[in-house]
Jmol script that loads the backbone (N, CA, C; Angstrom):
load data "model"
ATOM      1  N   MET A   1     -39.635  33.089 -14.340  1.00  0.00           N
ATOM      2  CA  MET A   1     -40.647  32.423 -14.809  1.00  0.00           C
ATOM      3  C   MET A   1     -41.712  32.025 -14.205  1.00  0.00           C
ATOM      4  N   THR A   2     -43.017  32.177 -14.138  1.00  0.00           N
ATOM      5  CA  THR A   2     -44.534  32.282 -13.535  1.00  0.00           C
ATOM      6  C   THR A   2     -44.734  30.900 -13.810  1.00  0.00           C
ATOM      7  N   ARG A   3     -45.603  30.658 -12.594  1.00  0.00           N
ATOM      8  CA  ARG A   3     -46.099  29.071 -12.493  1.00  0.00           C
ATOM      9  C   ARG A   3     -47.704  29.533 -12.541  1.00  0.00           C
ATOM     10  N   ILE A   4     -48.448  28.782 -13.601  1.00  0.00           N
ATOM     11  CA  ILE A   4     -49.862  28.973 -13.462  1.00  0.00           C
ATOM     12  C   ILE A   4     -50.504  27.649 -13.632  1.00  0.00           C
ATOM     13  N   THR A   5     -51.648  27.568 -12.832  1.00  0.00           N
ATOM     14  CA  THR A   5     -52.250  25.963 -12.485  1.00  0.00           C
ATOM     15  C   THR A   5     -53.536  26.302 -13.162  1.00  0.00           C
ATOM     16  N   VAL A   6     -54.182  25.296 -13.680  1.00  0.00           N
ATOM     17  CA  VAL A   6     -55.038  25.017 -14.404  1.00  0.00           C
ATOM     18  C   VAL A   6     -55.951  24.012 -13.911  1.00  0.00           C
ATOM     19  N   GLU A   7     -57.341  23.995 -13.914  1.00  0.00           N
ATOM     20  CA  GLU A   7     -57.942  22.457 -13.838  1.00  0.00           C
ATOM     21  C   GLU A   7     -58.776  22.255 -15.267  1.00  0.00           C
ATOM     22  N   ILE A   8     -58.617  20.876 -15.162  1.00  0.00           N
ATOM     23  CA  ILE A   8     -59.221  20.187 -16.466  1.00  0.00           C
ATOM     24  C   ILE A   8     -59.903  19.319 -16.341  1.00  0.00           C
ATOM     25  N   GLU A   9     -60.957  18.398 -17.038  1.00  0.00           N
ATOM     26  CA  GLU A   9     -61.510  17.481 -16.662  1.00  0.00           C
ATOM     27  C   GLU A   9     -60.513  16.397 -16.923  1.00  0.00           C
ATOM     28  N   ASN A  10     -60.744  15.110 -15.934  1.00  0.00           N
ATOM     29  CA  ASN A  10     -60.177  13.720 -16.053  1.00  0.00           C
ATOM     30  C   ASN A  10     -59.851  13.399 -17.316  1.00  0.00           C
ATOM     31  N   SER A  11     -61.035  13.382 -18.294  1.00  0.00           N
ATOM     32  CA  SER A  11     -61.006  12.875 -19.759  1.00  0.00           C
ATOM     33  C   SER A  11     -60.322  13.769 -20.467  1.00  0.00           C
ATOM     34  N   LYS A  12     -60.080  14.869 -20.383  1.00  0.00           N
ATOM     35  CA  LYS A  12     -59.137  15.598 -21.121  1.00  0.00           C
ATOM     36  C   LYS A  12     -57.709  15.728 -20.497  1.00  0.00           C
ATOM     37  N   ALA A  13     -57.496  15.474 -19.465  1.00  0.00           N
ATOM     38  CA  ALA A  13     -56.483  15.048 -19.122  1.00  0.00           C
ATOM     39  C   ALA A  13     -55.607  13.994 -19.652  1.00  0.00           C
ATOM     40  N   VAL A  14     -56.329  12.843 -19.831  1.00  0.00           N
ATOM     41  CA  VAL A  14     -56.031  11.792 -20.551  1.00  0.00           C
ATOM     42  C   VAL A  14     -55.611  12.165 -21.680  1.00  0.00           C
ATOM     43  N   LEU A  15     -56.474  12.606 -22.594  1.00  0.00           N
ATOM     44  CA  LEU A  15     -55.841  13.106 -23.964  1.00  0.00           C
ATOM     45  C   LEU A  15     -54.644  14.209 -24.151  1.00  0.00           C
ATOM     46  N   LEU A  16     -54.839  14.831 -23.195  1.00  0.00           N
ATOM     47  CA  LEU A  16     -53.573  15.786 -23.146  1.00  0.00           C
ATOM     48  C   LEU A  16     -52.162  14.718 -22.808  1.00  0.00           C
ATOM     49  N   ARG A  17     -52.356  13.866 -21.989  1.00  0.00           N
ATOM     50  CA  ARG A  17     -51.263  13.198 -21.409  1.00  0.00           C
ATOM     51  C   ARG A  17     -50.736  12.426 -23.010  1.00  0.00           C
ATOM     52  N   GLU A  18     -52.023  11.909 -23.652  1.00  0.00           N
ATOM     53  CA  GLU A  18     -51.797  11.222 -24.904  1.00  0.00           C
ATOM     54  C   GLU A  18     -50.994  11.997 -26.008  1.00  0.00           C
ATOM     55  N   LYS A  19     -51.560  13.180 -26.239  1.00  0.00           N
ATOM     56  CA  LYS A  19     -50.957  14.016 -27.094  1.00  0.00           C
ATOM     57  C   LYS A  19     -49.449  14.224 -27.041  1.00  0.00           C
ATOM     58  N   ALA A  20     -49.061  14.562 -25.666  1.00  0.00           N
ATOM     59  CA  ALA A  20     -47.813  14.883 -25.310  1.00  0.00           C
ATOM     60  C   ALA A  20     -47.295  13.718 -25.372  1.00  0.00           C
ATOM     61  N   GLU A  21     -47.430  12.670 -25.123  1.00  0.00           N
ATOM     62  CA  GLU A  21     -46.472  11.521 -25.507  1.00  0.00           C
ATOM     63  C   GLU A  21     -46.308  11.368 -26.998  1.00  0.00           C
ATOM     64  N   LYS A  22     -47.020  11.772 -27.839  1.00  0.00           N
ATOM     65  CA  LYS A  22     -46.791  11.124 -29.381  1.00  0.00           C
ATOM     66  C   LYS A  22     -45.816  12.298 -29.755  1.00  0.00           C
ATOM     67  N   PHE A  23     -45.629  13.452 -29.030  1.00  0.00           N
ATOM     68  CA  PHE A  23     -44.446  14.252 -29.239  1.00  0.00           C
ATOM     69  C   PHE A  23     -43.311  14.244 -28.327  1.00  0.00           C
ATOM     70  N   GLY A  24     -43.226  13.056 -27.787  1.00  0.00           N
ATOM     71  CA  GLY A  24     -42.191  12.951 -26.732  1.00  0.00           C
ATOM     72  C   GLY A  24     -42.036  14.095 -25.749  1.00  0.00           C
ATOM     73  N   LEU A  25     -43.135  14.593 -25.154  1.00  0.00           N
ATOM     74  CA  LEU A  25     -43.079  15.588 -24.167  1.00  0.00           C
ATOM     75  C   LEU A  25     -43.924  15.133 -23.164  1.00  0.00           C
ATOM     76  N   LEU A  26     -43.508  15.756 -22.094  1.00  0.00           N
ATOM     77  CA  LEU A  26     -44.351  15.454 -20.585  1.00  0.00           C
ATOM     78  C   LEU A  26     -46.118  16.465 -20.964  1.00  0.00           C
ATOM     79  N   PRO A  27     -46.784  16.394 -20.351  1.00  0.00           N
ATOM     80  CA  PRO A  27     -47.733  17.338 -20.408  1.00  0.00           C
ATOM     81  C   PRO A  27     -47.806  18.798 -20.115  1.00  0.00           C
ATOM     82  N   ASP A  28     -46.879  19.272 -19.091  1.00  0.00           N
ATOM     83  CA  ASP A  28     -46.814  20.459 -19.107  1.00  0.00           C
ATOM     84  C   ASP A  28     -45.676  21.001 -19.992  1.00  0.00           C
ATOM     85  N   GLN A  29     -44.997  20.523 -20.406  1.00  0.00           N
ATOM     86  CA  GLN A  29     -44.031  21.025 -21.754  1.00  0.00           C
ATOM     87  C   GLN A  29     -45.148  20.856 -23.154  1.00  0.00           C
ATOM     88  N   PHE A  30     -45.802  19.984 -23.425  1.00  0.00           N
ATOM     89  CA  PHE A  30     -47.043  20.238 -24.044  1.00  0.00           C
ATOM     90  C   PHE A  30     -47.629  21.325 -24.525  1.00  0.00           C
ATOM     91  N   VAL A  31     -48.393  21.746 -23.009  1.00  0.00           N
ATOM     92  CA  VAL A  31     -48.990  22.880 -23.067  1.00  0.00           C
ATOM     93  C   VAL A  31     -48.485  24.298 -23.198  1.00  0.00           C
ATOM     94  N   THR A  32     -46.979  24.214 -22.549  1.00  0.00           N
ATOM     95  CA  THR A  32     -46.103  25.312 -22.706  1.00  0.00           C
ATOM     96  C   THR A  32     -46.074  25.681 -24.103  1.00  0.00           C
ATOM     97  N   ALA A  33     -45.529  24.644 -24.922  1.00  0.00           N
ATOM     98  CA  ALA A  33     -45.259  24.650 -26.244  1.00  0.00           C
ATOM     99  C   ALA A  33     -46.613  25.053 -27.006  1.00  0.00           C
ATOM    100  N   SER A  34     -47.606  24.540 -26.799  1.00  0.00           N
ATOM    101  CA  SER A  34     -49.244  25.072 -27.269  1.00  0.00           C
ATOM    102  C   SER A  34     -49.522  26.478 -26.794  1.00  0.00           C
ATOM    103  N   ILE A  35     -49.384  26.828 -25.859  1.00  0.00           N
ATOM    104  CA  ILE A  35     -49.401  28.218 -25.547  1.00  0.00           C
ATOM    105  C   ILE A  35     -48.593  29.292 -26.221  1.00  0.00           C
ATOM    106  N   GLU A  36     -46.899  29.150 -26.003  1.00  0.00           N
ATOM    107  CA  GLU A  36     -46.215  29.679 -27.023  1.00  0.00           C
ATOM    108  C   GLU A  36     -46.157  29.924 -28.637  1.00  0.00           C
ATOM    109  N   ASP A  37     -46.996  28.858 -28.809  1.00  0.00           N
ATOM    110  CA  ASP A  37     -47.352  28.682 -30.688  1.00  0.00           C
ATOM    111  C   ASP A  37     -48.640  29.749 -30.746  1.00  0.00           C
ATOM    112  N   LEU A  38     -49.614  29.519 -29.749  1.00  0.00           N
ATOM    113  CA  LEU A  38     -50.820  30.385 -29.771  1.00  0.00           C
ATOM    114  C   LEU A  38     -50.534  32.010 -29.496  1.00  0.00           C
ATOM    115  N   ILE A  39     -49.446  32.156 -28.690  1.00  0.00           N
ATOM    116  CA  ILE A  39     -49.175  33.584 -28.596  1.00  0.00           C
ATOM    117  C   ILE A  39     -48.477  34.092 -29.723  1.00  0.00           C
ATOM    118  N   ALA A  40     -47.408  33.252 -30.318  1.00  0.00           N
ATOM    119  CA  ALA A  40     -46.804  33.638 -31.164  1.00  0.00           C
ATOM    120  C   ALA A  40     -47.452  33.888 -32.743  1.00  0.00           C
ATOM    121  N   GLN A  41     -48.819  33.576 -33.108  1.00  0.00           N
ATOM    122  CA  GLN A  41     -49.444  33.451 -34.039  1.00  0.00           C
ATOM    123  C   GLN A  41     -49.637  35.026 -34.064  1.00  0.00           C
ATOM    124  N   PRO A  42     -49.817  35.638 -35.728  1.00  0.00           N
ATOM    125  CA  PRO A  42     -50.370  36.826 -35.840  1.00  0.00           C
ATOM    126  C   PRO A  42     -51.411  37.513 -34.788  1.00  0.00           C
ATOM    127  N   GLU A  43     -51.298  38.679 -34.806  1.00  0.00           N
ATOM    128  CA  GLU A  43     -52.583  39.315 -33.742  1.00  0.00           C
ATOM    129  C   GLU A  43     -54.114  38.589 -34.017  1.00  0.00           C
ATOM    130  N   PRO A  44     -54.571  39.019 -35.489  1.00  0.00           N
ATOM    131  CA  PRO A  44     -55.933  38.376 -35.704  1.00  0.00           C
ATOM    132  C   PRO A  44     -56.048  36.890 -35.594  1.00  0.00           C
ATOM    133  N   ASP A  45     -55.110  36.197 -35.890  1.00  0.00           N
ATOM    134  CA  ASP A  45     -55.287  34.804 -35.413  1.00  0.00           C
ATOM    135  C   ASP A  45     -55.370  34.403 -34.334  1.00  0.00           C
ATOM    136  N   PHE A  46     -54.675  34.992 -33.433  1.00  0.00           N
ATOM    137  CA  PHE A  46     -54.527  34.983 -31.979  1.00  0.00           C
ATOM    138  C   PHE A  46     -55.933  35.130 -31.190  1.00  0.00           C
ATOM    139  N   GLU A  47     -56.458  36.454 -31.690  1.00  0.00           N
ATOM    140  CA  GLU A  47     -57.806  37.010 -31.244  1.00  0.00           C
ATOM    141  C   GLU A  47     -58.836  35.960 -31.568  1.00  0.00           C
ATOM    142  N   ALA A  48     -58.806  35.460 -32.686  1.00  0.00           N
ATOM    143  CA  ALA A  48     -59.739  34.545 -33.141  1.00  0.00           C
ATOM    144  C   ALA A  48     -59.784  33.122 -32.718  1.00  0.00           C
ATOM    145  N   ALA A  49     -58.635  32.851 -32.398  1.00  0.00           N
ATOM    146  CA  ALA A  49     -58.264  31.405 -31.389  1.00  0.00           C
ATOM    147  C   ALA A  49     -58.945  31.729 -29.940  1.00  0.00           C
ATOM    148  N   MET A  50     -58.346  32.759 -29.141  1.00  0.00           N
ATOM    149  CA  MET A  50     -59.014  33.246 -27.807  1.00  0.00           C
ATOM    150  C   MET A  50     -60.238  33.065 -27.796  1.00  0.00           C
ATOM    151  N   ARG A  51     -61.122  33.972 -28.715  1.00  0.00           N
ATOM    152  CA  ARG A  51     -62.509  33.683 -28.749  1.00  0.00           C
ATOM    153  C   ARG A  51     -63.043  32.665 -28.915  1.00  0.00           C
ATOM    154  N   ARG A  52     -62.546  31.677 -29.722  1.00  0.00           N
ATOM    155  CA  ARG A  52     -63.269  30.510 -29.840  1.00  0.00           C
ATOM    156  C   ARG A  52     -62.951  29.450 -28.611  1.00  0.00           C
ATOM    157  N   VAL A  53     -61.763  29.817 -27.906  1.00  0.00           N
ATOM    158  CA  VAL A  53     -61.331  29.072 -26.708  1.00  0.00           C
ATOM    159  C   VAL A  53     -62.194  29.474 -25.470  1.00  0.00           C
ATOM    160  N   LEU A  54     -62.431  30.539 -25.485  1.00  0.00           N
ATOM    161  CA  LEU A  54     -63.268  31.277 -24.333  1.00  0.00           C
ATOM    162  C   LEU A  54     -64.856  31.221 -24.962  1.00  0.00           C
ATOM    163  N   SER A  55     -64.836  31.153 -25.992  1.00  0.00           N
ATOM    164  CA  SER A  55     -66.810  30.440 -26.163  1.00  0.00           C
ATOM    165  C   SER A  55     -66.652  29.240 -25.618  1.00  0.00           C
ATOM    166  N   LYS A  56     -66.058  28.728 -26.156  1.00  0.00           N
ATOM    167  CA  LYS A  56     -66.032  27.064 -25.735  1.00  0.00           C
ATOM    168  C   LYS A  56     -66.100  26.775 -24.424  1.00  0.00           C
ATOM    169  N   ASN A  57     -65.284  27.463 -23.334  1.00  0.00           N
ATOM    170  CA  ASN A  57     -64.847  27.215 -21.975  1.00  0.00           C
ATOM    171  C   ASN A  57     -65.573  28.086 -21.107  1.00  0.00           C
ATOM    172  N   ARG A  58     -66.752  28.963 -21.817  1.00  0.00           N
ATOM    173  CA  ARG A  58     -67.401  29.987 -20.912  1.00  0.00           C
ATOM    174  C   ARG A  58     -68.001  29.573 -19.773  1.00  0.00           C
ATOM    175  N   GLU A  59     -68.329  28.298 -19.417  1.00  0.00           N
ATOM    176  CA  GLU A  59     -69.134  27.487 -18.427  1.00  0.00           C
ATOM    177  C   GLU A  59     -68.025  27.401 -17.603  1.00  0.00           C
ATOM    178  N   LEU A  60     -67.019  26.792 -17.790  1.00  0.00           N
ATOM    179  CA  LEU A  60     -65.919  26.402 -16.970  1.00  0.00           C
ATOM    180  C   LEU A  60     -65.450  27.454 -16.454  1.00  0.00           C
ATOM    181  N   TYR A  61     -64.767  28.475 -17.031  1.00  0.00           N
ATOM    182  CA  TYR A  61     -64.322  29.741 -16.267  1.00  0.00           C
ATOM    183  C   TYR A  61     -64.897  30.523 -15.225  1.00  0.00           C
ATOM    184  N   GLY A  62     -66.393  30.053 -15.736  1.00  0.00           N
ATOM    185  CA  GLY A  62     -67.569  30.680 -14.708  1.00  0.00           C
ATOM    186  C   GLY A  62     -67.449  29.812 -13.662  1.00  0.00           C
ATOM    187  N   ARG A  63     -67.169  28.801 -13.370  1.00  0.00           N
ATOM    188  CA  ARG A  63     -67.213  28.048 -12.162  1.00  0.00           C
ATOM    189  C   ARG A  63     -65.979  28.148 -11.760  1.00  0.00           C
ATOM    190  N   LEU A  64     -64.703  28.629 -12.388  1.00  0.00           N
ATOM    191  CA  LEU A  64     -63.497  28.591 -11.651  1.00  0.00           C
ATOM    192  C   LEU A  64     -63.492  30.081 -10.839  1.00  0.00           C
ATOM    193  N   ALA A  65     -64.115  31.099 -11.602  1.00  0.00           N
ATOM    194  CA  ALA A  65     -63.845  32.558 -11.178  1.00  0.00           C
ATOM    195  C   ALA A  65     -64.248  32.448  -9.702  1.00  0.00           C
TER     196      ALA A  65
END
end "model"
wireframe off; spacefill off
backbone 0.3
color backbone group
């Protein structure tokens, strides 16, 4: 298994924990399930979702690069 580390704003980390708790999951489990669900989507849906995510977070990705 591969480990991936990401940085998110504190406010988003709080929201992530809250959403994970609603599903009875730890934040990392919630993120893993979300990624697996995103990847499992049919190709056109996945590409559209990735474009939305990349567009929305372009500035953050630039700072992390």
